[in-house]
C-alpha positions as CSV (number, residue, x, y, z in Angstrom):
1,X,221.8,36.6,41.1
2,X,218.1,37.2,42.0
3,X,219.0,37.5,45.6
4,X,221.6,40.1,44.8
5,X,219.2,42.1,42.6
6,X,216.6,42.2,45.4
7,X,219.2,43.2,47.9
8,X,220.5,45.9,45.6
9,X,217.0,47.2,45.0
10,X,216.3,47.4,48.7
11,X,219.7,49.0,49.6
12,X,219.6,51.4,46.7
13,X,216.0,52.3,47.3
14,X,216.7,53.0,51.0
15,X,219.6,55.3,50.1
16,X,218.2,57.0,47.0
17,X,214.4,56.8,47.4
18,X,213.7,56.5,51.1
19,X,210.3,58.3,50.8
20,X,209.1,55.8,48.3
21,X,209.8,53.0,50.8
22,X,207.8,54.7,53.5
23,X,210.8,55.9,55.4
24,X,209.5,59.5,55.4
25,X,210.0,60.3,59.0
26,X,212.8,58.0,60.0
27,X,215.9,59.8,61.2
28,X,218.7,59.5,58.8
29,X,216.5,58.6,55.8
30,X,214.9,62.0,56.1
31,X,218.3,63.6,55.6
32,X,219.2,61.3,52.8
33,X,216.1,62.4,50.9
34,X,217.3,66.0,51.1
35,X,220.7,65.1,49.6
36,X,219.8,63.5,46.3
37,X,222.5,65.2,44.2
38,X,225.6,64.4,46.5
39,X,224.3,60.9,47.5
40,X,223.7,60.0,43.8
41,X,227.2,61.3,43.0
42,X,228.8,59.2,45.8
43,X,226.9,56.1,44.7
44,X,227.9,56.5,41.1
45,X,231.6,57.0,42.0
46,X,231.6,54.0,44.4
47,X,230.0,51.6,42.0
48,X,233.1,51.1,39.7
49,X,235.2,50.7,42.8
50,X,232.9,48.0,44.2
51,X,232.8,46.4,40.8
52,X,236.4,45.4,41.4
53,X,235.1,42.8,43.9
54,X,233.7,40.9,40.9
55,X,237.1,39.5,40.4
56,X,236.5,37.1,43.3
57,X,234.6,34.1,42.1
58,X,232.5,32.9,45.0
59,X,230.2,35.9,45.6
60,X,230.4,37.1,42.0
61,X,226.8,36.3,40.9
62,X,225.2,37.7,44.1
63,X,227.5,40.8,44.0
64,X,226.8,41.4,40.4
65,X,223.1,41.4,41.0
66,X,223.5,43.7,44.0
67,X,225.6,46.2,42.1
68,X,223.3,46.0,39.1
69,X,220.2,46.8,41.3
70,X,222.0,49.7,42.9
71,X,223.2,51.0,39.5
72,X,219.8,51.0,38.0
73,X,218.4,53.1,40.9
74,X,221.4,55.4,40.8
75,X,220.9,56.1,37.1
76,X,217.2,56.7,37.8
77,X,218.1,59.2,40.5
78,X,220.5,60.9,38.2
79,X,217.7,61.0,35.6
80,X,215.5,62.8,38.0
81,X,218.1,65.5,38.6
82,X,218.6,65.9,34.8
83,X,214.8,66.1,34.3
84,X,214.5,68.8,36.9
85,X,217.2,70.9,35.2
86,X,216.1,70.3,31.6
87,X,212.3,70.2,32.0
88,X,212.4,73.1,34.3
89,X,214.5,75.2,31.9
90,X,212.0,74.4,29.1
91,X,209.1,75.5,31.3
92,X,211.0,78.7,32.3
93,X,211.7,79.5,28.6
94,X,208.1,79.0,27.8
95,X,207.0,81.2,30.7
96,X,209.4,83.9,29.7
97,X,208.2,83.8,26.1
98,X,204.6,84.1,27.2
99,X,205.3,86.9,29.6
100,X,206.8,89.0,26.8
101,X,203.9,88.7,24.4
102,X,201.9,91.6,26.0
103,X,202.8,94.9,27.6
104,X,202.9,94.8,31.4
105,X,200.5,96.9,33.4
106,X,200.8,97.9,37.0
107,X,199.6,95.0,39.1
108,X,200.2,92.4,36.4
109,X,203.3,91.0,38.1
110,X,204.3,90.3,41.7
111,X,208.0,89.8,42.6
112,X,208.9,87.9,45.8
113,X,212.2,87.2,47.5
114,X,212.7,84.8,50.3
115,X,216.0,84.8,52.2
116,X,217.2,83.1,55.4
117,X,219.8,85.6,56.4
118,X,221.2,83.7,59.5
119,X,220.7,84.7,63.1
120,X,222.9,87.7,64.1
121,X,223.7,88.7,60.6
122,X,223.2,92.4,60.2
123,X,225.0,92.9,57.0
124,X,222.5,91.7,54.3
125,X,222.0,95.3,53.0
126,X,223.0,94.2,49.4
127,X,220.2,91.6,49.4
128,X,217.5,94.1,50.1
129,X,219.0,96.6,47.6
130,X,219.2,93.9,44.9
131,X,215.7,92.8,45.6
132,X,214.4,96.4,45.4
133,X,216.3,96.9,42.1
134,X,214.6,93.8,40.8
135,X,211.2,95.3,41.7
136,X,210.5,93.0,44.6
137,X,207.0,93.6,46.1
138,X,207.4,91.2,49.0
139,X,210.5,90.2,50.9
140,X,210.3,87.3,53.3
141,X,213.2,87.2,55.8
142,X,214.0,84.4,58.2
143,X,216.4,84.4,61.2
144,X,216.5,88.2,61.7
145,X,214.8,90.7,63.9
146,X,212.5,93.6,63.3
147,X,215.2,96.0,64.7
148,X,217.9,94.7,62.3
149,X,215.5,94.8,59.3
150,X,214.5,98.4,60.2
151,X,218.1,99.5,60.5
152,X,219.0,98.0,57.1
153,X,215.9,99.6,55.4
154,X,217.0,102.9,56.9
155,X,220.7,102.5,55.9
156,X,219.7,101.6,52.3
157,X,217.1,104.3,51.9
158,X,214.3,101.8,51.5
159,X,212.2,102.6,54.6
160,X,209.6,104.3,52.5
161,X,209.5,101.5,50.0
162,X,208.8,98.6,52.4
163,X,206.6,98.2,55.5
164,X,207.4,95.6,58.1
165,X,204.0,94.1,57.6
166,X,204.1,90.9,59.7
167,X,206.5,89.4,62.3
168,X,206.6,85.9,63.9
169,X,209.1,85.3,66.6
170,X,210.6,81.8,66.5
171,X,210.8,80.0,69.8
172,X,210.8,83.3,71.7
173,X,214.1,84.4,70.1
174,X,213.7,87.9,68.7
175,X,216.7,87.6,66.4
176,X,215.3,84.4,64.9
177,X,212.0,86.1,63.7
178,X,210.2,85.5,60.4
179,X,209.4,88.9,58.8
180,X,207.5,90.1,55.8
181,X,208.5,93.3,54.1
182,X,205.8,94.5,51.8
183,X,205.4,97.5,49.5
184,X,202.6,99.8,50.9
185,X,200.9,99.8,47.5
186,X,199.8,96.2,48.1
187,X,197.9,97.4,51.2
188,X,199.3,94.7,53.5
189,X,197.3,93.6,56.6
190,X,198.7,91.1,59.0
191,X,196.9,87.8,59.2
192,X,196.5,87.2,62.9
193,X,193.0,86.0,63.5
194,X,193.8,82.3,63.1
195,X,196.6,80.2,64.5
196,X,199.4,79.8,62.1
197,X,202.1,77.1,61.9
198,X,205.4,77.4,63.8
199,X,207.4,80.6,63.0
200,X,204.9,81.7,60.2
201,X,204.0,85.3,59.4
202,X,201.2,86.1,57.0
203,X,199.7,89.2,55.2
204,X,196.6,89.8,53.2
205,X,197.3,92.0,50.1
206,X,195.5,93.3,47.1
207,X,196.7,90.4,45.0
208,X,196.3,87.5,47.6
209,X,197.6,86.1,50.8
210,X,201.3,85.7,51.3
211,X,202.9,83.6,54.1
212,X,206.5,83.5,55.1
213,X,207.5,80.3,56.9
214,X,210.5,78.9,58.7
215,X,209.7,75.3,59.6
216,X,211.2,73.1,62.3
217,X,214.4,71.4,61.2
218,X,214.8,67.6,61.4
219,X,217.1,67.7,64.4
220,X,215.3,65.7,67.0
221,X,217.4,63.1,68.8
222,X,214.8,60.5,68.2
223,X,214.1,57.6,65.8
224,X,211.5,59.7,64.0
225,X,211.3,63.3,63.0
226,X,207.6,64.0,63.9
227,X,208.1,67.6,64.8
228,X,209.7,68.3,61.4
229,X,207.0,66.4,59.5
230,X,204.2,68.3,61.2
231,X,205.8,71.7,60.8
232,X,206.6,71.2,57.1
233,X,203.2,69.6,56.2
234,X,201.2,72.3,58.0
235,X,203.2,75.1,56.4
236,X,202.9,73.6,52.9
237,X,199.1,73.1,53.4
238,X,198.7,76.9,53.8
239,X,199.0,77.1,50.0
240,X,195.8,75.9,48.2
241,X,195.1,76.2,44.5
242,X,192.3,78.6,43.7
243,X,192.7,80.6,46.9
244,X,195.3,83.1,45.6
245,X,198.0,82.1,48.1
246,X,201.8,82.2,48.1
247,X,203.8,80.4,50.8
248,X,207.5,81.1,50.8
249,X,210.5,80.6,53.0
250,X,212.9,78.1,54.6
251,X,210.9,74.8,54.6
252,X,213.8,72.7,55.8
253,X,212.5,70.1,53.2
254,X,213.5,69.2,49.7
255,X,211.5,68.4,46.6
256,X,211.9,64.7,47.4
257,X,210.1,65.0,50.7
258,X,206.5,64.0,50.8
259,X,206.0,66.3,53.8
260,X,206.5,69.2,51.4
261,X,204.7,68.3,48.2
262,X,202.2,65.7,49.6
263,X,200.0,68.2,51.5
264,X,199.4,70.9,48.9
265,X,198.1,71.2,45.3
266,X,200.2,74.3,44.7
267,X,203.3,74.5,42.4
268,X,206.9,75.0,43.4
269,X,208.4,78.1,41.6
270,X,211.9,76.7,41.8
271,X,211.0,73.4,40.2
272,X,208.9,75.2,37.5
273,X,211.7,77.5,36.6
274,X,214.6,75.0,36.4
275,X,216.1,75.9,39.8
276,X,215.3,72.5,41.3
277,X,218.9,71.4,41.1
278,X,220.4,74.7,42.4
279,X,221.1,74.2,46.1
280,X,220.0,76.8,48.5
281,X,221.7,75.2,51.5
282,X,224.5,75.0,52.6
283,X,225.8,78.1,50.8
284,X,229.2,77.7,52.5
285,X,231.1,75.4,54.7
286,X,234.4,75.9,56.6
287,X,234.7,79.3,55.1
288,X,234.4,78.1,51.5
289,X,231.5,78.4,49.1
290,X,229.6,75.2,48.7
291,X,228.9,74.2,45.0
292,X,225.3,75.0,44.1
293,X,224.7,71.6,42.3
294,X,225.7,69.7,45.4
295,X,223.5,71.5,47.8
296,X,219.9,70.8,48.7
297,X,216.9,73.0,47.8
298,X,215.1,73.7,51.1
299,X,214.1,77.3,50.4
300,X,211.0,77.3,48.3
301,X,208.2,79.4,46.9
302,X,204.9,77.6,46.7
303,X,202.2,79.4,44.6
304,X,198.6,79.0,43.6
305,X,198.9,78.0,39.9
306,X,195.3,79.2,39.2
307,X,196.2,82.8,40.3
308,X,199.9,83.1,39.7
309,X,202.3,82.0,37.0
310,X,206.0,81.8,37.7
311,X,207.8,83.7,34.9
312,X,211.4,84.3,36.0
313,X,213.5,83.4,38.9
314,X,217.1,83.1,40.3
315,X,218.9,81.9,43.3
316,X,220.7,84.7,45.1
317,X,223.7,84.8,47.4
318,X,223.3,86.2,50.9
319,X,226.4,87.7,52.5
320,X,227.0,86.2,55.9
321,X,224.4,83.5,55.6
322,X,224.5,79.7,55.2
323,X,221.5,79.9,52.9
324,X,220.9,81.3,49.4
325,X,217.7,83.2,48.6
326,X,215.1,82.6,45.9
327,X,213.8,85.5,43.9
328,X,210.7,84.9,41.6
329,X,208.6,87.1,39.4
330,X,205.0,86.0,39.0
331,X,202.3,87.0,36.5
332,X,199.1,87.8,38.4
333,X,195.8,86.4,37.2
334,X,197.7,83.8,35.1
335,X,194.9,81.2,35.2
336,X,197.4,78.5,34.6
337,X,196.6,74.8,34.8
338,X,197.1,73.3,38.3
């Protein structure tokens, strides 16, 4: 029995909590960490089926221990998902109540959208219109080009509302650029004096520094995903509490990845607002919409909790893209606890 419990704990931990076992850069386990919701669901579905093997007498004690160990970890994983939804919703409700207690003044809030629109997609007009209608001050786009962004701003009549304030071309591919669209009232100035992480664009504004990132994906054909780890950790480290920074974009990393949360003392707006279980990727597969709860959250907005307070947020669909976007309204000068 004890041998089975130990085996179940190791197997379940490797599948459901690989980061906790130090498998943070190992190919395969990196990907499992990003898929907590679907992996947990699969494990919970398989457990009753595997339990049928308990009918056979010889391995019964060992198998019972094995399944018991896995079941405990699966329930713990499910509990994490429930906590992210419930606790985040409570925090979101509290933030909304606090934001409504005083009349808003110009400059009190900052609304930010991040959206990976997919290379070659020139039909995301509705995303920019929706963002503008929501009062977005900053729009961070990934996998597009300055030319396409300019065309859409022109078509939608938003050219005067947003300046293409910063551009970072990804791997020399113009159509895979990272772009920051910023309202002129924020007086954006591109941050270009210091080296920035891979595919990162940054602007200095009247309310703080904003970075748009598009990190390297864990796609190396190697035992370890070192390029991904370095790219994610360097991008997350751009956000530091007390310095008035926002770092948003496609991090190619989930809340369970140490590469994302282990290198910054900033908060994650999605997690704070109860969106930590709403998948941003994949948005679709084989021509069909992918269920939000079964996706992974790899598009994030990290914010300095001493300068900003996340008040409202939602995950938005992007026509023609395999990602969903994240729209968040912040209160500026929130002086929240880190």
